[in-house]
C-alpha positions as CSV (number, residue, x, y, z in Angstrom):
1,M,0.1,0.0,0.0
2,Q,1.8,3.3,-1.1
3,S,1.6,5.9,1.6
4,A,1.5,9.5,1.5
5,C,5.8,9.6,2.6
6,Q,6.2,6.6,-0.1
7,S,7.6,8.3,-3.5
8,P,5.3,6.2,-6.1
9,T,6.6,4.1,-8.7
10,L,7.9,5.5,-11.8
11,L,5.2,5.2,-14.9
12,A,7.7,4.5,-17.4
13,R,7.9,0.5,-17.8
14,S,11.1,-0.7,-18.7
15,G,12.3,-2.2,-22.4
16,A,11.3,-5.7,-21.5
17,D,7.5,-5.0,-20.4
18,S,6.9,-3.0,-23.2
19,K,8.2,-5.9,-25.8
20,S,5.9,-8.2,-23.6
21,D,2.8,-6.4,-24.3
22,M,3.7,-5.8,-28.0
23,A,4.0,-9.6,-28.6
24,E,0.6,-10.4,-27.0
25,T,-1.4,-8.1,-29.2
26,T,-3.0,-9.2,-32.3
27,L,-1.6,-9.6,-36.0
28,G,-4.0,-6.8,-37.5
29,G,-1.2,-3.9,-38.5
30,G,-3.1,-0.7,-36.7
31,V,-3.7,-2.4,-33.6
32,K,-0.1,-3.8,-33.4
33,A,1.2,0.2,-34.2
34,A,-0.7,1.4,-31.6
35,S,0.3,-0.8,-29.2
36,T,4.1,-0.2,-30.1
37,S,3.5,3.4,-30.1
38,L,1.8,3.2,-26.3
39,N,4.2,1.1,-24.5
40,N,6.8,2.6,-26.4
41,P,8.9,4.7,-23.1
42,R,9.7,7.4,-25.2
43,V,6.1,7.9,-26.3
44,V,4.7,7.8,-22.9
45,A,7.9,10.2,-22.0
46,A,6.5,12.7,-24.7
47,V,3.0,12.1,-23.4
48,R,3.6,12.8,-20.2
49,M,5.8,16.0,-20.6
50,G,3.3,17.2,-23.1
51,L,0.7,17.3,-20.6
52,A,2.6,18.6,-18.2
53,W,3.6,21.4,-20.0
54,L,0.1,21.6,-21.2
55,I,-1.3,22.2,-17.8
56,L,1.7,25.2,-16.8
57,G,0.9,26.8,-19.9
58,A,-3.0,26.6,-18.5
59,L,-2.3,27.8,-15.5
60,V,-0.2,30.9,-16.8
61,A,-3.4,31.7,-19.3
62,L,-5.7,31.2,-16.3
63,A,-3.3,33.8,-14.2
64,F,-3.8,36.3,-17.2
65,S,-7.6,36.3,-17.4
66,L,-8.0,36.4,-13.9
67,H,-5.9,39.8,-13.9
68,D,-8.3,41.4,-16.4
69,T,-11.4,39.7,-14.4
70,P,-13.8,41.9,-12.5
71,N,-14.3,41.7,-9.2
72,R,-11.1,39.3,-9.2
73,G,-7.9,41.4,-10.3
74,A,-4.3,40.8,-9.2
75,G,-5.5,39.0,-5.6
76,A,-7.1,35.9,-7.4
77,S,-4.1,36.0,-9.9
78,L,-1.2,35.9,-7.5
79,S,-2.9,33.8,-5.3
80,L,-3.2,30.8,-8.0
81,L,0.2,31.1,-9.1
82,I,1.8,31.2,-5.6
83,G,-0.3,28.1,-5.2
84,V,1.3,26.8,-8.2
85,A,4.7,27.8,-6.4
86,L,3.9,25.6,-3.3
87,G,2.5,22.6,-5.3
88,V,6.0,22.5,-7.3
89,I,7.8,23.2,-4.0
90,F,6.2,20.9,-2.2
91,Q,6.3,18.2,-4.4
92,R,9.8,18.5,-5.1
93,G,10.8,19.2,-1.7
94,R,8.6,16.6,-0.1
95,F,7.6,19.2,2.0
96,C,4.4,17.0,4.1
97,F,4.2,17.6,7.8
98,F,3.2,14.2,8.3
99,C,5.7,12.8,6.5
100,I,8.2,15.3,8.3
101,F,7.2,14.2,11.8
102,R,6.9,10.4,10.9
103,D,10.5,10.1,9.9
104,F,11.3,11.5,13.0
105,I,9.0,9.4,15.2
106,E,9.6,6.0,13.4
107,N,13.2,6.6,12.2
108,R,14.6,9.4,14.1
109,N,15.2,10.8,11.1
110,S,15.6,14.7,11.4
111,S,15.9,15.7,7.8
112,G,12.7,17.2,7.1
113,L,12.5,18.8,10.6
114,F,15.2,21.0,9.2
115,A,12.7,22.1,6.2
116,L,10.3,22.9,8.6
117,L,12.8,24.9,10.7
118,S,14.2,26.5,7.4
119,A,11.0,27.7,6.2
120,L,10.5,29.3,10.0
121,A,13.4,31.2,10.3
122,V,13.1,32.9,6.7
123,G,9.2,33.5,7.3
124,G,9.8,34.8,10.6
125,I,12.7,37.2,8.9
126,G,10.2,38.0,6.2
127,Y,7.1,38.7,8.5
128,A,9.4,41.1,10.5
129,I,10.2,43.0,7.5
130,V,6.6,42.8,6.5
131,F,5.3,43.9,9.9
132,G,8.0,46.8,10.5
133,A,6.8,48.4,7.2
134,F,3.1,48.7,8.1
135,M,3.0,48.6,11.6
136,P,5.8,50.5,12.9
137,N,4.7,50.2,16.8
138,P,3.9,46.6,17.7
139,S,3.0,47.8,21.5
140,G,-0.3,49.2,20.9
141,Q,-3.7,47.5,21.1
142,Y,-4.2,46.5,17.5
143,L,-2.7,43.0,15.7
144,P,-1.3,42.6,12.1
145,P,-4.2,42.9,9.6
146,N,-5.6,38.7,8.7
147,A,-2.2,37.6,10.5
148,H,-2.3,34.0,12.1
149,I,-2.3,34.9,15.3
150,G,-4.8,33.3,17.6
151,P,-6.5,33.1,21.5
152,V,-4.2,30.3,23.2
153,S,-6.3,27.9,25.1
154,W,-7.1,24.3,25.8
155,V,-9.3,24.4,23.0
156,L,-6.5,25.2,20.6
157,A,-4.3,22.4,22.2
158,A,-7.3,19.7,21.6
159,G,-7.6,21.2,17.9
160,G,-4.2,20.5,17.3
161,L,-4.1,16.9,19.0
162,A,-7.4,16.2,17.1
163,F,-5.5,17.3,13.7
164,G,-2.6,15.5,14.8
165,I,-4.4,11.8,15.2
166,G,-6.3,12.4,12.4
167,M,-3.3,13.1,10.0
168,A,-1.6,9.8,11.0
169,L,-5.2,8.4,10.5
170,S,-5.0,9.4,6.7
171,G,-1.9,9.9,6.0
172,A,-1.0,13.2,5.2
173,C,-2.3,16.7,6.7
174,I,-4.9,18.9,4.5
175,S,-1.9,20.8,2.6
176,G,-0.3,16.6,2.4
177,H,-3.4,15.7,0.9
178,L,-3.5,18.4,-1.6
179,Y,-0.3,18.1,-3.1
180,R,0.0,14.3,-3.1
181,M,-3.8,14.6,-5.0
182,G,-1.6,15.9,-7.6
183,E,1.0,12.8,-7.3
184,G,-2.4,10.2,-7.5
185,Y,-2.8,9.7,-4.2
186,A,-6.4,8.0,-4.4
187,R,-7.0,8.8,-0.2
188,A,-6.7,12.5,-0.5
189,P,-10.4,13.1,-2.0
190,F,-11.9,10.9,0.8
191,A,-9.8,12.4,3.7
192,L,-10.6,16.2,2.6
193,F,-14.5,15.3,2.1
194,G,-14.0,14.2,5.6
195,A,-12.6,17.4,6.1
196,L,-15.3,19.3,5.1
197,V,-17.9,17.3,7.5
198,G,-15.2,18.0,10.4
199,F,-15.5,21.8,9.6
200,G,-19.5,21.4,9.8
201,V,-18.9,19.4,13.3
202,G,-16.4,22.5,14.1
203,F,-19.3,25.0,13.8
204,F,-22.1,23.4,15.2
205,T,-19.5,23.3,18.7
206,W,-18.2,26.4,18.2
207,H,-20.3,28.3,20.0
208,T,-19.5,26.1,23.6
209,L,-16.5,26.7,23.1
210,Y,-16.4,30.1,22.4
211,V,-18.2,31.2,25.4
212,E,-16.3,28.4,27.9
213,A,-12.7,29.0,26.7
214,I,-11.7,30.9,23.3
215,S,-13.4,34.2,24.0
216,V,-11.5,34.6,27.3
217,A,-8.2,33.6,26.1
218,P,-5.4,35.6,25.9
219,V,-4.1,36.7,22.5
220,A,-0.3,36.3,22.8
221,W,1.9,38.1,20.0
222,L,5.6,38.4,21.3
223,P,6.6,41.6,19.2
224,K,3.9,43.4,22.1
225,T,6.5,42.6,24.4
226,L,9.2,42.0,22.8
227,G,9.6,44.5,19.7
228,Y,9.9,43.6,16.5
229,G,13.9,43.1,17.0
230,G,13.6,41.2,20.0
231,S,10.8,38.7,18.5
232,L,13.1,37.7,15.7
233,A,16.0,37.1,17.9
234,F,14.1,35.3,20.6
235,H,12.6,33.4,17.1
236,L,15.2,32.3,15.7
237,A,17.2,31.7,18.8
238,V,14.7,29.0,20.0
239,L,15.2,27.2,16.2
240,S,18.6,27.2,16.5
241,L,18.6,25.4,19.8
242,I,16.0,23.4,17.8
243,A,18.4,22.5,15.4
244,V,21.1,21.9,17.5
245,L,19.1,19.1,19.5
246,L,18.5,17.2,16.1
247,L,21.7,17.4,14.4
248,R,22.5,14.1,16.1
249,Y,19.4,12.4,14.5
250,L,20.7,13.6,10.5
251,P,21.6,10.7,8.6
252,E,24.7,10.8,6.9
253,L,25.2,12.8,3.9
254,P,26.0,10.7,0.6
255,A,29.5,11.4,-1.1
256,Q,28.8,14.0,-3.9
257,A,30.8,13.7,-7.2
258,G,33.3,16.6,-8.5
259,G,33.7,17.8,-11.8
260,K,32.2,20.9,-13.7
261,L,28.3,22.2,-13.4
262,T,27.2,20.9,-16.3
263,W,23.2,21.4,-17.8
264,Q,22.5,17.9,-17.2
265,R,23.5,18.2,-13.3
266,I,21.3,21.1,-13.1
267,Y,18.5,19.3,-14.5
268,Q,19.4,16.3,-12.2
269,A,19.3,18.7,-9.2
270,V,16.2,20.1,-10.2
271,F,14.0,17.4,-12.1
272,V,15.4,13.9,-10.7
273,T,16.6,14.2,-7.0
274,R,14.7,15.7,-4.3
275,W,15.5,19.1,-2.9
276,N,17.6,19.6,-0.1
277,P,15.8,20.2,3.4
278,L,17.3,23.7,3.8
279,V,16.7,24.6,0.1
280,T,12.7,23.4,0.3
281,G,12.2,25.5,4.0
282,A,14.0,28.6,2.6
283,L,11.4,28.4,-0.5
284,V,8.5,28.0,1.3
285,G,9.0,30.6,3.7
286,I,9.9,33.2,0.9
287,V,6.5,32.2,-0.7
288,G,4.8,32.8,2.7
289,T,6.4,36.0,3.3
290,I,5.3,37.2,-0.3
291,A,2.1,35.6,0.3
292,Y,1.0,37.7,3.4
293,F,2.7,40.8,1.7
294,R,0.2,40.7,-1.4
295,V,-2.4,39.0,-0.8
296,S,-3.0,37.0,2.6
297,P,-0.8,34.6,5.0
298,L,-0.6,31.0,3.6
299,G,-3.1,29.0,4.3
300,V,-5.2,26.0,2.8
301,T,-8.7,25.5,4.9
302,S,-10.5,28.9,4.4
303,Q,-12.0,27.8,1.1
304,L,-13.1,24.3,2.6
305,G,-14.5,25.8,5.4
306,S,-16.4,28.3,3.7
307,L,-18.0,25.6,1.3
308,A,-18.9,23.5,4.4
309,R,-20.1,27.0,6.5
310,T,-21.9,28.1,3.4
311,A,-24.0,24.1,2.8
312,L,-25.0,24.3,6.4
313,T,-26.2,27.9,6.1
314,E,-28.3,27.6,3.2
315,A,-29.9,24.4,4.4
316,G,-31.1,26.1,7.2
317,W,-29.0,24.2,10.1
318,L,-26.3,27.1,11.0
319,A,-26.8,30.7,12.0
320,E,-25.5,32.9,9.3
321,R,-23.2,34.7,12.0
322,L,-21.5,32.7,14.4
323,V,-20.9,34.7,17.5
324,G,-16.8,35.8,18.2
325,L,-15.9,33.5,14.8
326,D,-15.6,36.4,12.1
327,S,-13.7,38.6,14.3
328,F,-10.6,36.4,14.5
329,A,-8.3,36.4,11.7
330,G,-6.5,33.1,10.3
331,C,-8.0,30.7,8.1
332,A,-11.7,32.9,7.9
333,T,-14.9,31.4,7.1
334,R,-17.5,33.0,5.6
335,V,-21.1,32.0,3.6
336,T,-20.0,32.7,-0.3
337,H,-21.2,31.5,-3.7
338,T,-17.9,32.1,-5.3
339,I,-14.1,30.6,-5.7
340,T,-12.0,33.0,-3.3
341,N,-8.7,33.6,-3.6
342,N,-7.4,30.5,-1.1
343,G,-10.1,28.5,-3.4
344,F,-7.9,29.6,-6.2
345,L,-4.5,28.7,-4.2
346,I,-6.0,25.4,-3.6
347,G,-6.4,24.7,-7.0
348,G,-3.3,26.1,-8.3
349,L,-1.6,24.1,-5.2
350,V,-2.6,20.5,-6.9
351,A,-2.5,21.4,-10.6
352,G,1.3,22.8,-9.8
353,S,1.7,19.6,-8.1
354,L,0.2,17.3,-10.8
355,A,2.4,19.1,-13.6
356,I,5.5,18.8,-12.0
357,A,4.5,15.1,-10.8
358,L,4.1,14.3,-14.5
359,F,7.6,16.1,-15.9
360,T,9.3,13.8,-13.7
361,N,7.4,10.7,-13.8
362,R,6.6,10.9,-10.5
363,F,2.2,10.1,-10.6
364,Q,1.1,7.1,-9.6
365,L,-2.5,6.2,-8.7
366,S,-2.4,4.0,-5.5
367,R,-4.6,1.3,-4.8
368,L,-8.0,2.1,-2.8
369,T,-9.0,-0.6,0.4
370,L,-12.2,-0.2,2.5
371,R,-10.0,0.4,5.3
372,N,-7.6,3.2,4.3
373,V,-10.6,4.8,2.7
374,L,-12.6,5.0,6.0
375,T,-9.3,5.5,8.0
376,A,-9.1,8.8,5.5
377,L,-12.6,9.7,6.2
378,L,-12.2,9.5,9.4
379,G,-9.1,11.3,9.7
380,G,-10.5,13.9,7.5
381,V,-13.2,14.5,9.9
382,L,-10.6,15.0,13.2
383,M,-8.7,17.4,10.6
384,G,-11.8,19.3,10.1
385,W,-12.8,19.9,13.4
386,G,-9.3,20.7,14.4
387,A,-8.8,23.0,11.7
388,M,-11.7,25.1,12.4
389,V,-11.4,25.1,16.1
390,S,-8.0,26.3,15.9
391,L,-8.9,28.8,13.2
392,G,-6.1,27.1,10.7
393,C,-4.5,24.1,10.6
394,T,-0.7,23.1,9.6
395,V,0.1,26.0,6.8
396,G,-2.0,28.6,8.2
397,T,-1.9,28.4,12.2
398,L,1.2,26.4,12.7
399,L,3.7,27.6,9.4
400,S,2.3,31.2,9.7
401,G,1.4,31.9,13.0
402,I,4.9,31.0,14.1
403,S,6.4,33.0,11.4
404,A,4.3,35.7,12.8
405,F,5.4,35.4,16.3
406,A,2.1,34.1,17.5
407,V,2.7,31.8,20.6
408,S,-0.3,30.2,18.9
409,G,1.5,28.7,16.5
410,W,4.1,27.2,18.6
411,V,1.2,25.8,20.7
412,F,-0.9,24.5,17.9
413,G,2.3,22.9,16.8
414,A,3.1,20.8,19.7
415,A,-0.3,19.7,19.9
416,V,-0.3,18.2,16.4
417,F,3.3,16.7,17.0
418,A,1.7,14.9,20.0
419,G,-1.3,14.1,17.7
420,V,0.9,12.8,15.3
421,W,2.7,10.5,18.1
422,L,0.2,9.1,19.9
423,G,-1.6,8.2,16.6
424,I,1.5,6.2,15.2
425,K,2.3,4.7,19.0
426,L,-1.3,3.3,18.4
427,R,-0.5,2.0,15.0
428,L,-3.1,4.3,13.6
429,S,-0.9,5.1,10.6
430,E,-0.9,2.5,7.8
């Protein structure tokens, strides 16, 4: 069974397989010629590459079209392109939070965690620059607009724990399912549907949780106390300390052959071998900073939550206004009948991952069983509920939140890690 953390088998079949298939065709010249073409590795590769370029070309054309569309403009266009960039980076760098945590918990391999630390370090520097430019004095009563800075309560911890267990059950986090869907991970649609259901459950529990805990919980943002310089220094110091502690768990680096830098080596590094974790993380941090500066902080659950909220509201099962919810930043949800900027980001993420997976020959549909379908659904429900009550997921509350110096990001991240650890120890993951 292919898990979300495994590299899929390459599509191109060997020459021996191709010859065997050709020998089994009927004697009709046209049928034999067609079979020969379909089983020729070069033809298959050409079709893959053609599809990849077609998808990328269509995405660029759509971005240009959105830019000139009334009520869409640069926000929708840039969101789509940011999603495409994330899809490529996530796929090439294997930036999946569940895979990262699972590698460390099961194999004591900290390589993936360094990608996360790199993303947080670069993101923190970028956010400090953006905050300083638009909100020079952080000690006032206001918080940076739209940043993932949420209340810190037991609800946040419970949401993170549920989200982590859901990751272990379903085989990935929500962003992981989105980019793995582009690779052919067949469990992803079931997990994402489960997340929609989980968001619905979260909306029904929101009022009680808000009144009992969230409304009175502190919203802790480090720059209010330490300023931007102090917060960034503390942020980088904590990340550096974690990195030093994780050094002992880094696997031995493979020997690198010397020689001249050639186009073949560049192609190998970009499209064949997995990207270096530090490079992958740095690119995620840069994209996250650009996203916040131009559109909104990175997050992948706003559109999903809005779909669930719209359906429940129009069915008359949910009040149009949920007390307190719309006053918080993060992955905000609202009743909508259109694709939001976040929806274009999600679509770009899936399509970008699909294009690069085809281009690098890493697309393959995984096998479904009744058990892994059910665990994907259940895991999705837990992730949806956890993301709703935590006002975001691993990309929003954790990645964007910690980059924004929010204490809520660290609390959510620790709870998610604990949930993944618990799920793995209970053998909930496949």
